[in-house]
C-alpha positions in Angstrom: -13.4 30.0 -50.1 -10.1 28.5 -51.2 -6.4 30.4 -51.0 -3.9 30.3 -54.1 -0.9 28.2 -53.0 1.8 30.9 -53.3 3.4 31.9 -50.4 4.3 35.7 -50.0 7.8 37.2 -49.0 6.3 38.3 -45.5 5.1 34.7 -45.1 8.4 33.5 -45.6 10.0 35.8 -43.4 7.5 34.8 -40.8 8.1 31.2 -41.2 11.8 31.8 -40.6 11.4 34.1 -37.9 9.1 31.3 -35.7 12.0 28.8 -36.7 14.5 31.2 -34.9 12.1 32.0 -32.0 11.3 28.0 -31.4 15.4 27.5 -31.2 15.7 30.4 -28.9 13.0 29.2 -26.6 14.6 25.7 -26.4 17.8 27.6 -24.9 16.9 28.7 -21.5 20.5 30.6 -20.8 20.7 31.9 -24.1 22.0 31.2 -27.5 24.6 32.4 -29.7 24.1 33.5 -33.4 26.5 30.9 -34.4 24.4 28.2 -32.8 21.3 29.8 -34.1 23.1 29.5 -37.7 23.8 25.7 -37.1 20.4 24.8 -35.5 18.1 26.8 -37.9 19.9 26.2 -41.1 19.0 29.7 -42.3 21.5 31.5 -44.4 23.8 34.0 -42.5 22.5 37.2 -43.8 18.9 36.0 -43.4 19.5 35.2 -39.7 21.1 38.6 -39.3 18.2 40.6 -40.5 15.7 38.7 -38.7 17.5 38.7 -35.4 17.6 42.7 -36.1 14.0 42.7 -36.7 13.1 40.3 -33.7 15.1 42.6 -31.5 13.6 45.9 -32.5 10.0 44.2 -31.9 11.1 43.0 -28.7 10.4 39.5 -29.3 14.2 38.4 -28.7 16.9 40.2 -26.4 20.5 40.0 -26.3 22.3 39.3 -23.0 25.6 40.0 -21.7 27.8 37.7 -23.3 26.0 38.4 -26.7 23.7 35.2 -26.3 19.7 35.9 -27.3 17.1 34.8 -25.1 13.3 35.3 -25.7 12.3 39.1 -25.2 9.9 41.0 -23.0 7.1 41.5 -26.1 6.7 37.6 -26.0 7.1 37.0 -22.4 4.6 39.6 -21.4 1.8 38.3 -23.9 0.3 36.0 -21.2 -2.4 33.7 -22.1 -6.1 34.2 -22.6 -7.9 37.7 -22.6 -4.7 39.1 -21.2 -2.8 37.6 -24.4 -5.2 39.2 -26.6 -5.5 42.5 -25.4 -1.6 42.5 -25.2 -1.7 41.4 -28.9 -4.2 44.1 -29.9 -2.4 46.9 -28.2 1.1 45.5 -30.0 -0.5 45.6 -33.4 -2.0 49.2 -32.9 1.5 50.1 -32.0 3.4 48.4 -35.2 0.7 49.8 -37.5 1.2 53.2 -36.1 4.9 53.1 -36.5 4.1 51.9 -40.0 2.1 54.8 -40.8 4.8 57.1 -39.6 7.4 55.0 -41.7 5.7 55.2 -44.8 4.0 58.7 -44.7 0.5 57.5 -45.3 -2.7 56.3 -43.9 -2.4 52.3 -43.1 -5.3 49.8 -43.6 -5.4 46.2 -42.4 -8.0 44.2 -44.2 -9.3 40.7 -44.3 -11.3 38.4 -46.5 -14.0 37.4 -43.8 -17.3 35.2 -44.9 -17.0 36.3 -48.6 -16.5 40.0 -48.0 -13.9 42.6 -47.9 -13.4 43.8 -44.2 -11.1 46.7 -43.3 -10.5 46.0 -39.8 -7.6 48.7 -38.8 -7.3 52.0 -40.1 -4.3 54.3 -38.7 -4.2 57.6 -40.2 -3.7 61.2 -38.8 -3.7 65.0 -39.2 -0.6 64.5 -42.0 -2.0 60.8 -43.3 -5.7 61.2 -44.2 -7.6 58.2 -44.9 -9.2 57.8 -48.2 -13.1 58.8 -47.8 -15.3 55.7 -48.0 -17.6 56.9 -50.5 -18.6 53.5 -52.1 -18.7 50.5 -49.6 -15.3 48.6 -49.8 -17.3 45.3 -49.8 -18.8 46.5 -52.7 -15.7 48.1 -54.3 -13.2 45.0 -54.4 -12.5 45.4 -58.2 -11.6 49.0 -57.8 -9.3 49.2 -54.7 -6.0 48.2 -54.1 -7.4 46.2 -50.7 -10.1 44.3 -52.5 -8.0 43.2 -55.6 -5.2 42.3 -53.4 -7.7 40.2 -51.0 -9.1 38.8 -54.4 -5.6 37.5 -55.9 -5.2 35.5 -52.8 -8.4 33.7 -53.5 -8.8 30.5 -56.2 -10.6 31.2 -59.5 -14.2 29.9 -58.1 -14.0 32.2 -55.0 -13.3 35.3 -57.1 -16.0 34.3 -59.9 -18.3 33.8 -57.0 -17.5 37.4 -55.1 -17.9 39.3 -58.7 -21.2 37.5 -59.1 -22.4 38.9 -56.0 -20.8 42.5 -56.3 -21.0 43.3 -60.2 -17.9 45.5 -61.1 -19.4 49.2 -61.4 -17.6 52.2 -63.0 -16.4 54.5 -59.9 -14.0 56.5 -61.9 -12.7 56.7 -65.7 -9.9 54.2 -64.4 -12.1 51.6 -62.9 -11.8 47.9 -64.5 -15.5 46.7 -65.0 -14.7 44.2 -67.4 -15.0 40.5 -65.7 -12.3 39.1 -68.1 -9.9 41.9 -67.8 -10.2 42.1 -64.1 -9.7 38.1 -63.6 -6.9 38.0 -66.1 -5.3 41.2 -64.3 -5.5 39.3 -60.6 -4.3 35.9 -62.4 -1.3 37.3 -63.7 -0.1 39.7 -60.8 3.0 38.5 -59.0 2.1 37.7 -55.4 5.3 39.4 -54.3 4.5 42.8 -56.3 2.1 45.4 -54.6 -1.2 45.7 -56.0 -2.0 49.3 -56.9 -5.1 51.4 -57.2 -4.2 54.8 -59.3 -7.7 56.5 -58.8 -9.6 53.2 -59.7 -11.6 53.9 -56.7 -11.5 57.4 -56.0 -10.7 60.4 -57.8 -7.9 62.3 -56.0 -6.6 59.1 -54.1 -3.8 56.5 -54.9 -3.3 53.1 -52.9 -1.2 50.2 -52.6 -2.0 47.0 -50.8 0.4 43.8 -50.2 -0.7 40.5 -49.2 -0.9 39.0 -45.3 -1.7 35.6 -46.0 -1.9 33.5 -42.6 -3.0 29.9 -42.6 -6.4 29.7 -44.4 -7.2 33.7 -44.1 -6.6 36.2 -46.9 -5.3 39.6 -45.6 -3.5 42.6 -46.6 -1.8 45.7 -45.6 -2.5 48.9 -47.7 -1.8 52.5 -47.9 -3.3 55.6 -49.5 -1.7 58.8 -50.8 -3.3 62.1 -52.2 -2.9 61.9 -56.0 -0.2 65.0 -55.6 2.1 62.1 -54.0 1.6 59.8 -56.6 5.5 59.8 -57.2 5.6 58.5 -53.5 3.6 55.5 -54.2 6.0 52.8 -55.4 8.5 53.6 -52.9 6.0 53.6 -50.2 4.5 50.3 -51.4 7.9 48.7 -51.5 8.6 49.9 -47.7 5.2 48.5 -46.7 6.1 45.1 -48.4 9.4 45.0 -46.3 8.0 46.0 -42.9 4.6 43.5 -43.4 6.4 40.5 -41.7 6.2 42.0 -38.1 2.7 42.7 -38.5 2.1 39.1 -39.6 4.1 37.9 -37.1 2.1 39.6 -34.3 -1.2 38.2 -36.0 0.4 34.6 -35.9 1.6 34.7 -32.4 
């Protein structure tokens, strides 16, 4: 599998966040925002926004004199099995907060060994998950999750997937023509959420945004009842803005 080279907006944010964290870690006694501006080379507005996010997630803390030090979330991660468990718990917490923020069931998925794999689903009584009436592995052509993952692959990997999972008509809106599907994936901007408007299941609309880290294609997605379609684009844009903390947790 080969990923397409375009970096996503969340990926850029994570790159910048790591630059900030690395700089803070070099100053055990704390570093001011003015120093961070000078040493990271980031624009002032970008740095201020990142510091707010990193503080909210507990990755940095501000001490009495206003300087920044590494936060408890990083210090408590530890190493080995303890670190892995801490990261899993933190990811669950972030996804639960995301579910409550966007007001929709939230999914985290990856493309693993040539297959679509949903690794996390955070739903609730008021945010029901979509019923998997057709295996997601066989429905990449119809679901927002699947299309978002396929869009991150190169042409050969996409064609290979489609050859193994022939596009079937799941609803009247499902794209089954291979040429149309490939053209749709090829021309979809990487920074724009991928939508599923009842293509996978009648009565449900979905949106997905990419989470590309290293050589792994991934995505965050949400689903809403069709009656809430009016909220879909706004929820998808919010999901996209909130993707960076998730990707940062995966990359630590």
